[in-house]
DSSP file (Angstrom, degrees, kcal/mol; ACC not computed):
  #  RESIDUE AA STRUCTURE BP1 BP2  ACC     N-H-->O    O-->H-N    N-H-->O    O-->H-N    TCO  KAPPA ALPHA  PHI   PSI    X-CA   Y-CA   Z-CA
    1    1 A X              0   0    0      0, 0.0     3,-0.1     0, 0.0     0, 0.0   0.000 360.0 360.0 360.0 124.9    7.3  -12.2  -11.9
    2    2 A X        -     0   0    0      1,-0.1     2,-0.3    17,-0.1    16,-0.1  -0.159 360.0 -88.7 -64.3 160.7    4.7  -12.3  -14.7
    3    3 A X        -     0   0    0      1,-0.1    -1,-0.1    14,-0.1     3,-0.1  -0.514  51.1-116.1 -65.0 128.7    1.6  -14.4  -14.4
    4    4 A X        -     0   0    0     -2,-0.3    -1,-0.1     1,-0.1     3,-0.1  -0.172  32.0 -93.5 -70.4 163.0    2.3  -17.8  -15.8
    5    5 A X        -     0   0    0      1,-0.1     8,-0.5     7,-0.1    -1,-0.1  -0.317  49.9 -95.0 -70.0 159.1    0.6  -19.2  -18.9
    6    6 A X  B     -A   12   0A   0      6,-0.1     6,-0.2     1,-0.1    -1,-0.1  -0.417  41.9-116.3 -73.2 149.0   -2.5  -21.3  -18.3
    7    7 A X    >   -     0   0    0      4,-3.3     3,-2.0    -2,-0.1    -1,-0.1  -0.044  42.4 -80.4 -76.9-175.2   -2.1  -25.0  -18.1
    8    8 A X  T 3  S+     0   0    0      1,-0.3    -1,-0.1     2,-0.1    -2,-0.1   0.649 130.9  56.4 -67.9 -13.6   -3.6  -27.5  -20.6
    9    9 A X  T 3  S-     0   0    0      2,-0.1    -1,-0.3     3,-0.0    58,-0.1   0.485 120.8-107.4 -83.8 -10.2   -6.9  -27.4  -18.8
   10   10 A X  S <  S+     0   0    0     -3,-2.0    57,-1.6     1,-0.3     2,-0.3   0.662  81.5 124.4  86.9  17.1   -7.0  -23.7  -19.2
   11   11 A X        -     0   0    0     55,-0.2    -4,-3.3    56,-0.1    -1,-0.3  -0.725  69.2 -99.7-108.8 160.0   -6.3  -23.0  -15.4
   12   12 A X  B     -A    6   0A   0    133,-0.3   133,-2.5    -2,-0.3    -6,-0.1  -0.543  50.7-101.0 -69.5 137.5   -3.6  -21.1  -13.7
   13   13 A X        -     0   0    0     -8,-0.5   133,-0.2    -2,-0.2   131,-0.1  -0.287  54.4 -75.6 -59.1 150.9   -0.8  -23.3  -12.4
   14   14 A X  S    S+     0   0    0    129,-0.2   131,-0.3   131,-0.2     2,-0.2  -0.093  93.4  53.1 -48.6 137.2   -0.9  -24.2   -8.8
   15   15 A X  E    S-b  145   0B   0    129,-0.6   131,-2.3    -3,-0.1     2,-0.5  -0.454  90.2 -64.0 125.7 168.4    0.2  -21.4   -6.4
   16   16 A X  E     -b  146   0B   0    129,-0.2     2,-0.7    -2,-0.2   131,-0.2  -0.800  43.5-161.0 -85.0 120.3   -0.3  -17.7   -5.5
   17   17 A X  E     -b  147   0B   0    129,-2.7   131,-2.1    -2,-0.5     2,-0.2  -0.892   7.9-150.3-110.7 103.4    0.6  -15.4   -8.5
   18   18 A X  E     +b  148   0B   0     -2,-0.7     2,-0.3   129,-0.2   131,-0.2  -0.509  36.7 144.5 -74.4 136.1    1.2  -11.8   -7.3
   19   19 A X  E     -b  149   0B   0    129,-2.6   131,-0.6    -2,-0.2     2,-0.3  -0.936  44.9-104.8-158.6 179.4    0.3   -9.4  -10.0
   20   20 A X     >  -     0   0    0     -2,-0.3     4,-2.3   129,-0.1     5,-0.2  -0.749  34.7-112.0-108.7 159.5   -1.2   -6.1  -11.0
   21   21 A X  H  > S+     0   0    0     -2,-0.3     4,-2.3     1,-0.2     5,-0.2   0.890 121.0  56.0 -56.7 -36.9   -4.6   -5.3  -12.5
   22   22 A X  H  > S+     0   0    0      2,-0.2     4,-2.3     1,-0.2    -1,-0.2   0.914 105.6  50.1 -59.2 -43.2   -2.7   -4.3  -15.7
   23   23 A X  H  > S+     0   0    0      1,-0.2     4,-2.0     2,-0.2     5,-0.2   0.877 111.1  49.3 -63.8 -37.8   -1.0   -7.7  -15.8
   24   24 A X  H  X S+     0   0    0     -4,-2.3     4,-2.3     1,-0.2    -1,-0.2   0.872 110.3  50.2 -65.1 -34.5   -4.4   -9.3  -15.4
   25   25 A X  H  X S+     0   0    0     -4,-2.3     4,-1.3     2,-0.2    -2,-0.2   0.885 109.1  52.6 -68.9 -43.4   -5.8   -7.2  -18.1
   26   26 A X  H  < S+     0   0    0     -4,-2.3    -2,-0.2     1,-0.2    -1,-0.2   0.893 118.9  33.6 -57.0 -45.1   -2.8   -8.2  -20.4
   27   27 A X  H  < S+     0   0    0     -4,-2.0    -2,-0.2     1,-0.1    -1,-0.2   0.873 126.2  34.9 -83.4 -39.4   -3.2  -11.9  -20.0
   28   28 A X  H  < S+     0   0    0     -4,-2.3     2,-0.7    -5,-0.2     3,-0.2   0.310  93.1  83.8-109.1   5.0   -7.0  -12.3  -19.6
   29   29 A X     <  +     0   0    0     -4,-1.3    -1,-0.2     1,-0.2    -4,-0.1  -0.578  42.4 135.5-110.7  76.0   -8.6   -9.7  -21.9
   30   30 A X        +     0   0    0     -2,-0.7     2,-0.3    -3,-0.1    -1,-0.2   0.362  66.7  35.9 -99.9   6.9   -8.6  -11.4  -25.2
   31   31 A X  S  > S-     0   0    0     -3,-0.2     4,-2.1     1,-0.1     5,-0.2  -0.951  88.9-102.4-146.5 166.6  -12.1  -10.4  -26.3
   32   32 A X  H  > S+     0   0    0     -2,-0.3     4,-2.3     1,-0.2     5,-0.1   0.898 117.4  56.2 -60.0 -38.1  -14.4   -7.5  -25.9
   33   33 A X  H  > S+     0   0    0      1,-0.2     4,-1.9     2,-0.2    -1,-0.2   0.909 109.2  46.0 -62.1 -44.4  -16.5   -9.1  -23.1
   34   34 A X  H  > S+     0   0    0      2,-0.2     4,-2.3     1,-0.2    -1,-0.2   0.859 108.7  55.1 -68.0 -36.1  -13.4   -9.7  -21.0
   35   35 A X  H  X S+     0   0    0     -4,-2.1     4,-2.3     1,-0.2    -2,-0.2   0.939 108.8  50.6 -63.1 -40.6  -12.2   -6.1  -21.6
   36   36 A X  H  X S+     0   0    0     -4,-2.3     4,-2.0     1,-0.2    -2,-0.2   0.888 108.6  50.6 -57.7 -42.0  -15.7   -5.0  -20.3
   37   37 A X  H  X S+     0   0    0     -4,-1.9     4,-2.3     1,-0.2    -1,-0.2   0.910 111.1  47.4 -71.5 -41.0  -15.4   -7.2  -17.2
   38   38 A X  H  X S+     0   0    0     -4,-2.3     4,-1.9     1,-0.2    -1,-0.2   0.855 110.4  53.2 -70.0 -28.3  -11.9   -5.8  -16.3
   39   39 A X  H  X S+     0   0    0     -4,-2.3     4,-1.8     2,-0.2    -1,-0.2   0.889 109.7  49.2 -67.1 -37.7  -13.1   -2.2  -16.9
   40   40 A X  H  X S+     0   0    0     -4,-2.0     4,-2.4     1,-0.2    -2,-0.2   0.893 107.8  52.9 -69.7 -37.9  -16.0   -3.0  -14.4
   41   41 A X  H  X S+     0   0    0     -4,-2.3     4,-2.7     1,-0.2    -1,-0.2   0.914 110.1  49.0 -62.1 -39.7  -13.5   -4.4  -11.8
   42   42 A X  H  X S+     0   0    0     -4,-1.9     4,-2.9     1,-0.2    -1,-0.2   0.885 109.8  51.4 -65.5 -35.1  -11.5   -1.2  -12.1
   43   43 A X  H  X S+     0   0    0     -4,-1.8     4,-2.5     2,-0.2     5,-0.4   0.886 109.4  51.1 -68.4 -34.6  -14.6    0.8  -11.7
   44   44 A X  H  X>S+     0   0    0     -4,-2.4     4,-2.5     2,-0.2     5,-1.8   0.951 113.2  45.6 -63.7 -50.3  -15.4   -1.3   -8.5
   45   45 A X  I  <>S+     0   0    0     -4,-2.7     5,-3.1     3,-0.2     6,-0.3   0.926 116.5  43.4 -60.1 -44.6  -12.0   -0.6   -7.1
   46   46 A X  I  <5S+     0   0    0     -4,-2.9     5,-0.2    -5,-0.2    -1,-0.2   0.875 124.7  31.8 -69.4 -37.9  -12.0    3.0   -7.8
   47   47 A X  I  <5S+     0   0    0     -4,-2.5    -3,-0.2    -5,-0.2    -2,-0.2   0.839 134.9  15.3 -87.5 -38.4  -15.7    3.7   -6.7
   48   48 A X  I  <5S+     0   0    0     -4,-2.5    -3,-0.2    -5,-0.4     4,-0.2   0.811 126.4  35.2-115.5 -37.2  -16.3    1.2   -3.9
   49   49 A X  I >><S+     0   0    0     -5,-1.8     3,-2.3     2,-0.1     4,-0.5   0.957 113.0  47.1 -90.9 -59.3  -13.0   -0.4   -2.6
   50   50 A X  G >4<S+     0   0    0     -5,-3.1     3,-1.5     1,-0.3    -4,-0.1   0.810 101.5  64.2 -51.2 -36.6  -10.3    2.2   -2.7
   51   51 A X  G 34 S+     0   0    0     -6,-0.3    -1,-0.3     1,-0.3    -2,-0.1   0.734  91.3  68.3 -54.9 -24.5  -12.3    5.0   -1.1
   52   52 A X  G <4 S-     0   0    0     -3,-2.3    -1,-0.3    -4,-0.2    -2,-0.2   0.766  97.0-141.0 -73.6 -19.5  -12.5    2.8    2.1
   53   53 A X    <<  +     0   0    0     -3,-1.5     2,-0.6    -4,-0.5    -3,-0.1   0.684  48.4 146.7  74.4  18.9   -8.7    3.4    2.5
   54   54 A X        -     0   0    0     -5,-0.4     2,-0.8     2,-0.1    -1,-0.2  -0.798  44.1-143.3 -92.9 122.9   -8.1   -0.3    3.7
   55   55 A X        +     0   0    0     -2,-0.6     2,-0.3    -3,-0.1    95,-0.0  -0.758  47.0 135.5 -83.0 111.8   -4.8   -1.6    2.6
   56   56 A X        -     0   0    0     -2,-0.8    95,-0.4    25,-0.0    24,-0.1  -0.946  54.9-106.0-159.5 139.3   -5.5   -5.3    1.9
   57   57 A X        -     0   0    0     22,-0.4    22,-2.6    -2,-0.3     2,-0.5  -0.324  28.6-144.3 -64.8 148.7   -4.7   -7.8   -0.8
   58   58 A X  E     -DC  78 149B   0     91,-3.1    91,-3.0    20,-0.2     2,-0.6  -0.965   4.6-148.3-117.2 130.1   -7.4   -8.8   -3.3
   59   59 A X  E     -DC  77 148B   0     18,-3.2    18,-2.2    -2,-0.5     2,-0.5  -0.867  12.3-158.6 -99.9 118.1   -7.6  -12.3   -4.5
   60   60 A X  E     +DC  76 147B   0     87,-2.1    87,-1.7    -2,-0.6    16,-0.2  -0.857  30.4 129.0-107.4 128.1   -8.9  -12.6   -8.1
   61   61 A X  E     +D   75   0B   0     14,-2.5    14,-1.9    -2,-0.5     3,-0.5  -0.725  11.3  90.7-152.8-163.6  -10.4  -15.9   -9.3
   62   62 A X  S >  S-     0   0    0     63,-0.2     3,-2.0    -2,-0.2     4,-0.1  -0.328  96.2 -36.0  88.2-169.8  -13.3  -17.6  -11.0
   63   63 A X  G >  S+     0   0    0      1,-0.3     3,-0.9     2,-0.2     5,-0.3   0.601 127.7  72.0 -68.2  -9.1  -13.9  -18.4  -14.5
   64   64 A X  G 3  S+     0   0    0     -3,-0.5    -1,-0.3     9,-0.2     4,-0.2   0.866  94.7  54.2 -62.6 -37.1  -12.3  -15.1  -15.4
   65   65 A X  G <  S+     0   0    0     -3,-2.0     2,-0.3     2,-0.1   -53,-0.2   0.270 105.9  61.9 -90.4  11.2   -8.9  -16.5  -14.6
   66   66 A X  S <  S-     0   0    0     -3,-0.9     2,-2.1   -55,-0.1   -55,-0.2  -0.761 104.6 -78.3-127.6-178.6   -9.3  -19.5  -16.8
   67   67 A X  S    S+     0   0    0    -57,-1.6     2,-0.4    -2,-0.3    -3,-0.1  -0.508  78.3 127.8 -81.3  72.5   -9.7  -20.1  -20.6
   68   68 A X    >   -     0   0    0     -2,-2.1     3,-0.7    -5,-0.3    -2,-0.1  -0.990  48.9-151.9-132.7 125.9  -13.4  -19.3  -20.9
   69   69 A X  T 3  S+     0   0    0     -2,-0.4     2,-0.2     1,-0.3   -35,-0.2   0.868  88.0  31.5 -67.8 -37.1  -14.5  -16.7  -23.4
   70   70 A X  T 3  S+     0   0    0    -37,-0.1    -1,-0.3   -36,-0.0    -6,-0.1  -0.441  72.1 176.3-124.5  58.7  -17.6  -15.5  -21.8
   71   71 A X    <   -     0   0    0     -3,-0.7   -34,-0.1    -2,-0.2     3,-0.1  -0.297  29.2-136.5 -61.1 146.6  -17.3  -15.5  -17.9
   72   72 A X  S    S-     0   0    0      1,-0.1     2,-0.3   -35,-0.0    -1,-0.1   0.853  73.3 -22.8 -75.7 -29.7  -20.2  -14.0  -16.1
   73   73 A X        -     0   0    0     35,-0.0     2,-0.4    34,-0.0    -9,-0.2  -0.857  65.0 -97.1-157.3-171.0  -18.2  -12.1  -13.6
   74   74 A X  E     - e   0 107B   0     32,-2.1    34,-2.2    -2,-0.3     2,-0.4  -0.993  33.4-137.0-125.6 125.8  -14.9  -11.8  -11.8
   75   75 A X  E     -De  61 108B   0    -14,-1.9   -14,-2.5    -2,-0.4     2,-0.4  -0.662  23.8-175.9 -82.0 133.0  -14.6  -13.3   -8.3
   76   76 A X  E     -De  60 109B   0     32,-2.9    34,-3.5    -2,-0.4     2,-0.6  -0.991  11.1-170.5-130.8 126.5  -12.8  -11.1   -5.8
   77   77 A X  E     -De  59 110B   0    -18,-2.2   -18,-3.2    -2,-0.4     2,-0.6  -0.971  14.3-149.9-115.1 121.8  -11.9  -12.0   -2.1
   78   78 A X  E     -De  58 111B   0     32,-2.5    34,-2.8    -2,-0.6     2,-1.2  -0.855   9.8-141.3 -93.6 122.8  -10.6   -9.2    0.0
   79   79 A X  E     + e   0 112B   0    -22,-2.6   -22,-0.4    -2,-0.6     3,-0.3  -0.679  40.9 150.3 -89.7  91.1   -8.2  -10.4    2.7
   80   80 A X    >   +     0   0    0     32,-1.3     3,-1.8    -2,-1.2    -1,-0.1   0.019  25.7 123.7-108.6  31.1   -9.0   -8.2    5.7
   81   81 A X  T 3  S+     0   0    0      1,-0.3    -1,-0.2    31,-0.2    32,-0.1   0.784  75.3  54.9 -65.2 -21.6   -8.1  -10.8    8.3
   82   82 A X  T 3  S+     0   0    0     -3,-0.3     2,-0.4     2,-0.1    -1,-0.3   0.601  85.1 104.0 -81.1 -14.0   -5.7   -8.1    9.8
   83   83 A X  S <  S-     0   0    0     -3,-1.8     5,-0.1     1,-0.1    -3,-0.1  -0.563  77.5-119.0 -77.1 126.5   -8.4   -5.5   10.1
   84   84 A X    >   -     0   0    0     -2,-0.4     3,-2.1     1,-0.1     4,-0.2  -0.311  24.1-116.8 -65.1 147.4   -9.6   -4.9   13.7
   85   85 A X  G >  S+     0   0    0      1,-0.3     3,-2.3     2,-0.2     4,-0.2   0.855 112.0  62.6 -50.7 -43.2  -13.3   -5.7   14.1
   86   86 A X  G 3  S+     0   0    0      1,-0.3    -1,-0.3     2,-0.1     3,-0.2   0.667 105.9  48.8 -63.4 -14.1  -14.2   -2.1   15.0
   87   87 A X  G <  S+     0   0    0     -3,-2.1     3,-0.4     1,-0.1     4,-0.3   0.299  87.1  88.5-102.4   4.8  -13.1   -1.2   11.6
   88   88 A X    <>  +     0   0    0     -3,-2.3     4,-2.9     1,-0.2     5,-0.2   0.492  56.5  95.5 -84.0  -7.9  -15.0   -3.8    9.7
   89   89 A X  H  > S+     0   0    0     -3,-0.2     4,-2.2     1,-0.2    -1,-0.2   0.902  85.5  45.5 -56.2 -48.1  -18.2   -1.9    9.2
   90   90 A X  H  > S+     0   0    0     -3,-0.4     4,-1.5     1,-0.2    -1,-0.2   0.830 114.7  49.2 -70.5 -29.6  -17.5   -0.6    5.7
   91   91 A X  H  > S+     0   0    0     -4,-0.3     4,-2.6     2,-0.2    -1,-0.2   0.950 111.4  48.2 -67.7 -48.9  -16.3   -4.0    4.5
   92   92 A X  H  X S+     0   0    0     -4,-2.9     4,-2.0     1,-0.2    -2,-0.2   0.816 108.3  54.7 -63.6 -34.2  -19.2   -5.8    5.9
   93   93 A X  H  X S+     0   0    0     -4,-2.2     4,-1.0    -5,-0.2    -1,-0.2   0.889 109.6  48.7 -65.5 -36.8  -21.6   -3.2    4.2
   94   94 A X  H >< S+     0   0    0     -4,-1.5     3,-0.8     1,-0.2    -2,-0.2   0.941 111.2  49.4 -65.3 -45.4  -19.9   -3.9    0.8
   95   95 A X  H >< S+     0   0    0     -4,-2.6     3,-1.4     1,-0.3    -1,-0.2   0.892 106.5  55.0 -64.7 -34.1  -20.3   -7.6    1.5
   96   96 A X  H 3< S+     0   0    0     -4,-2.0     3,-0.3     1,-0.3    -1,-0.3   0.732 106.5  54.1 -65.6 -23.4  -24.0   -7.1    2.4
   97   97 A X  T <X  +     0   0    0     -4,-1.0     4,-2.9    -3,-0.8    -1,-0.3   0.093  69.6 124.8-100.1  26.1  -24.4   -5.4   -1.0
   98   98 A X  H <> S+     0   0    0     -3,-1.4     4,-2.6     1,-0.2    -1,-0.2   0.876  71.1  53.2 -49.9 -48.2  -22.9   -8.3   -3.0
   99   99 A X  H  > S+     0   0    0     -3,-0.3     4,-2.2     1,-0.2    -1,-0.2   0.917 111.7  45.0 -54.0 -47.6  -26.0   -8.6   -5.3
  100  100 A X  H  > S+     0   0    0     -3,-0.3     4,-2.8     2,-0.2     5,-0.3   0.895 111.4  52.8 -67.2 -42.9  -25.9   -5.0   -6.2
  101  101 A X  H  X S+     0   0    0     -4,-2.9     4,-2.8     2,-0.2     6,-0.8   0.911 109.7  49.8 -57.4 -41.3  -22.1   -5.2   -6.8
  102  102 A X  H  X S+     0   0    0     -4,-2.6     4,-1.9    -5,-0.3    -2,-0.2   0.939 113.7  44.9 -66.6 -44.3  -22.5   -8.1   -9.1
  103  103 A X  H  < S+     0   0    0     -4,-2.2    -2,-0.2    -5,-0.2    -1,-0.2   0.848 123.0  35.2 -67.2 -33.5  -25.2   -6.3  -11.0
  104  104 A X  H  < S+     0   0    0     -4,-2.8    -2,-0.2    -5,-0.1    -3,-0.2   0.892 137.7  14.6 -84.6 -44.7  -23.3   -2.9  -11.2
  105  105 A X  H  < S-     0   0    0     -4,-2.8    -3,-0.2    -5,-0.3   -61,-0.2   0.403  88.7-123.1-120.3  -2.9  -19.7   -4.2  -11.5
  106  106 A X     <  +     0   0    0     -4,-1.9   -32,-2.1    -5,-0.5     2,-0.5   0.855  67.6 138.8  53.8  37.3  -19.9   -7.9  -12.4
  107  107 A X  E     -e   74   0B   0     -6,-0.8     2,-0.9   -34,-0.2    -1,-0.2  -0.963  48.7-151.9-114.0 120.0  -17.8   -8.4   -9.3
  108  108 A X  E     -e   75   0B   0    -34,-2.2   -32,-2.9    -2,-0.5     2,-0.5  -0.864  29.0-156.0 -91.9 106.7  -18.7  -11.5   -7.0
  109  109 A X  E     +e   76   0B   0     -2,-0.9     2,-0.3   -11,-0.2   -32,-0.2  -0.741  20.6 171.4 -96.9 122.9  -17.3  -10.0   -3.8
  110  110 A X  E     -e   77   0B   0    -34,-3.5   -32,-2.5    -2,-0.5     2,-0.4  -0.865  20.0-140.7-126.3 161.6  -16.2  -12.1   -0.8
  111  111 A X  E     -e   78   0B   0     -2,-0.3     2,-0.7   -34,-0.2   -32,-0.2  -0.958   1.6-152.5-123.8 138.4  -14.4  -11.3    2.5
  112  112 A X  E     +e   79   0B   0    -34,-2.8   -32,-1.3    -2,-0.4     2,-0.3  -0.925  41.4 131.7-113.6 110.4  -11.7  -13.3    4.2
  113  113 A X    >>  -     0   0    0     -2,-0.7     4,-2.6     6,-0.2     3,-1.6  -0.872  50.7-141.2-156.0 127.7  -11.8  -12.6    8.0
  114  114 A X  T 34 S+     0   0    0     -2,-0.3    -1,-0.1     1,-0.3   -33,-0.1   0.706  99.4  60.8 -65.4 -20.0  -11.8  -15.3   10.7
  115  115 A X  T 34 S+     0   0    0      1,-0.1    -1,-0.3   -34,-0.1     3,-0.1   0.755 121.6  22.8 -76.2 -19.8  -14.3  -13.4   12.9
  116  116 A X  T <4 S+     0   0    0     -3,-1.6     2,-0.5     1,-0.3    -2,-0.2   0.696 127.3  38.1-113.1 -32.1  -17.0  -13.6   10.2
  117  117 A X     <  -     0   0    0     -4,-2.6    -1,-0.3     1,-0.1    -4,-0.2  -0.964  55.4-167.3-135.5 111.4  -16.1  -16.4    7.9
  118  118 A X  S    S+     0   0    0     -2,-0.5     2,-0.3    -3,-0.1    -1,-0.1   0.808  71.1  76.9 -77.9 -29.0  -14.7  -19.6    9.2
  119  119 A X  S    S-     0   0    0     -6,-0.1     2,-1.1     1,-0.1    -6,-0.2  -0.594  85.1-125.5 -81.2 139.9  -13.6  -21.0    5.7
  120  120 A X    >>  -     0   0    0     -2,-0.3     4,-1.9     1,-0.2     3,-0.5  -0.790  24.5-165.2 -80.2 100.4  -10.4  -19.5    4.2
  121  121 A X  H 3> S+     0   0    0     -2,-1.1     4,-2.1     1,-0.3    -1,-0.2   0.838  84.1  61.0 -62.6 -34.3  -11.9  -18.4    0.8
  122  122 A X  H 34 S+     0   0    0      1,-0.2    -1,-0.3     2,-0.2    -2,-0.0   0.895 109.0  42.2 -66.4 -34.4   -8.5  -17.9   -0.6
  123  123 A X  H X4 S+     0   0    0     -3,-0.5     3,-1.4     1,-0.2    -1,-0.2   0.884 111.3  55.7 -73.0 -40.7   -7.8  -21.6   -0.1
  124  124 A X  H >< S+     0   0    0     -4,-1.9     3,-1.0     1,-0.3    -2,-0.2   0.818 103.8  54.0 -61.9 -30.6  -11.2  -22.6   -1.2
  125  125 A X  T 3< S+     0   0    0     -4,-2.1    -1,-0.3     1,-0.2   -63,-0.2   0.434  88.4  80.4 -84.7   3.7  -10.7  -20.8   -4.5
  126  126 A X  T <  S+     0   0    0     -3,-1.4    18,-2.4    -5,-0.1     2,-0.3   0.321  84.8  75.7 -93.7   5.6   -7.4  -22.8   -5.1
  127  127 A X  B <  S-F  143   0C   0     -3,-1.0    16,-0.2    16,-0.2    14,-0.2  -0.858  89.0-122.0-112.1 154.3   -9.6  -25.8   -6.3
  128  128 A X     >  -     0   0    0     14,-2.4     4,-0.5    -2,-0.3    13,-0.2   0.903  48.7-150.4 -66.5 -37.7  -11.3  -26.1   -9.6
  129  129 A X  H  >  -     0   0    0     11,-2.6     4,-2.1    13,-0.2     5,-0.2  -0.057  27.9 -72.9  92.4 164.2  -14.7  -26.4   -8.0
  130  130 A X  H  > S+     0   0    0      2,-0.2     4,-2.1     1,-0.2     5,-0.2   0.893 127.5  48.0 -65.7 -41.3  -17.8  -28.3   -9.2
  131  131 A X  H  > S+     0   0    0      2,-0.2     4,-2.4     1,-0.2     5,-0.2   0.963 116.5  42.3 -69.0 -51.7  -18.9  -25.9  -11.9
  132  132 A X  H  X S+     0   0    0     -4,-0.5     4,-2.3     1,-0.2     5,-0.3   0.933 114.1  53.8 -63.6 -40.1  -15.3  -25.6  -13.6
  133  133 A X  H  X>S+     0   0    0     -4,-2.1     4,-1.9     1,-0.2     5,-1.6   0.935 108.6  46.8 -61.1 -47.3  -14.8  -29.3  -13.1
  134  134 A X  H  <5S+     0   0    0     -4,-2.1    -1,-0.2     1,-0.2    -2,-0.2   0.883 115.6  46.5 -65.6 -39.7  -18.0  -30.2  -14.9
  135  135 A X  H  <5S+     0   0    0     -4,-2.4    -1,-0.2     1,-0.2    -2,-0.2   0.848 121.8  35.9 -71.1 -30.6  -17.2  -27.8  -17.8
  136  136 A X  H  <5S-     0   0    0     -4,-2.3    -2,-0.2    -5,-0.2    -1,-0.2   0.553 105.1-121.3-102.4  -8.5  -13.6  -29.0  -18.1
  137  137 A X  T  <5S+     0   0    0     -4,-1.9     2,-0.2    -5,-0.3    -3,-0.2   0.876  70.9 121.5  71.0  35.8  -14.1  -32.7  -17.4
  138  138 A X  S   <S-     0   0    0     -5,-1.6    -1,-0.2    -6,-0.2     2,-0.2  -0.725  72.7 -78.8-126.0 170.5  -11.7  -32.7  -14.5
  139  139 A X    >   -     0   0    0     -2,-0.2     3,-1.7     1,-0.1   -11,-0.2  -0.494  35.2-132.6 -70.1 137.1  -11.9  -33.6  -10.7
  140  140 A X  T 3  S+     0   0    0      1,-0.3   -11,-2.6    -2,-0.2   -12,-0.2   0.751 107.0  57.7 -68.4 -21.5  -13.5  -30.7   -8.7
  141  141 A X  T 3  S+     0   0    0    -13,-0.2    -1,-0.3   -14,-0.2     2,-0.1   0.367  73.8 132.3 -92.0   9.1  -10.6  -31.0   -6.1
  142  142 A X    <   -     0   0    0     -3,-1.7   -14,-2.4   -13,-0.1     2,-0.2  -0.415  60.4-125.9 -55.8 131.3   -8.0  -30.4   -8.9
  143  143 A X  B     +F  127   0C   0    -16,-0.2     2,-0.3   -15,-0.1   -16,-0.2  -0.588  37.6 171.7 -82.6 146.1   -5.7  -27.7   -7.3
  144  144 A X        -     0   0    0    -18,-2.4  -129,-0.6    -2,-0.2  -131,-0.2  -0.888  29.9 -91.6-146.5 169.9   -5.2  -24.6   -9.3
  145  145 A X  E     -b   15   0B   0   -133,-2.5     2,-0.3    -2,-0.3  -133,-0.3  -0.301  28.0-155.6 -86.6 172.9   -3.6  -21.2   -9.0
  146  146 A X  E     -b   16   0B   0   -131,-2.3  -129,-2.7  -133,-0.2     2,-0.4  -0.968  16.1-121.1-143.3 155.0   -5.0  -17.9   -7.8
  147  147 A X  E     -bC  17  60B   0    -87,-1.7   -87,-2.1    -2,-0.3     2,-0.5  -0.815  18.7-163.6-102.4 136.6   -4.1  -14.2   -8.4
  148  148 A X  E     -bC  18  59B   0   -131,-2.1  -129,-2.6    -2,-0.4     2,-0.4  -0.980   7.9-173.5-120.3 132.7   -3.2  -11.8   -5.6
  149  149 A X  E     -bC  19  58B   0    -91,-3.0   -91,-3.1    -2,-0.5     2,-0.6  -0.960  16.2-156.2-123.7 140.0   -3.2   -8.1   -6.3
  150  150 A X              0   0    0   -131,-0.6   -93,-0.1    -2,-0.4    -2,-0.0  -0.776 360.0 360.0-112.4  85.6   -2.1   -5.4   -3.9
  151  151 A X              0   0    0     -2,-0.6    -1,-0.1   -95,-0.4   -94,-0.1   0.453 360.0 360.0 -62.2 360.0   -3.9   -2.3   -5.1
């Protein structure tokens, strides 16, 4: 099922929308800046995430997934709740390198694992949030959609 059109606020409709990176690119890359961001996300996946060999869904969110011409980055939450603690070292190393990942790839990298992070970030990102709410003139608790990619 294709990614649905953005609502009148420029947000994804409520729900989890399964998609591919190519589908994200088709819907959200309407200017050169956004093309550059998706290119950097692809580089992050190829250089830093896929070499770990961990099969896990990636949740893509942030201002990139709404109607904003110049988002600063792309938010990515990797859902590794199923990964045994003994195998979490490489994921945590990536998480500890968040600032460098943001500088190199324009990816704001987050991890979903109950042993390390008590909040379910995938649920957290299903709300508009304070920054988006201020920009759009809506309630920060407005529910919105999120993208899930199985690379």
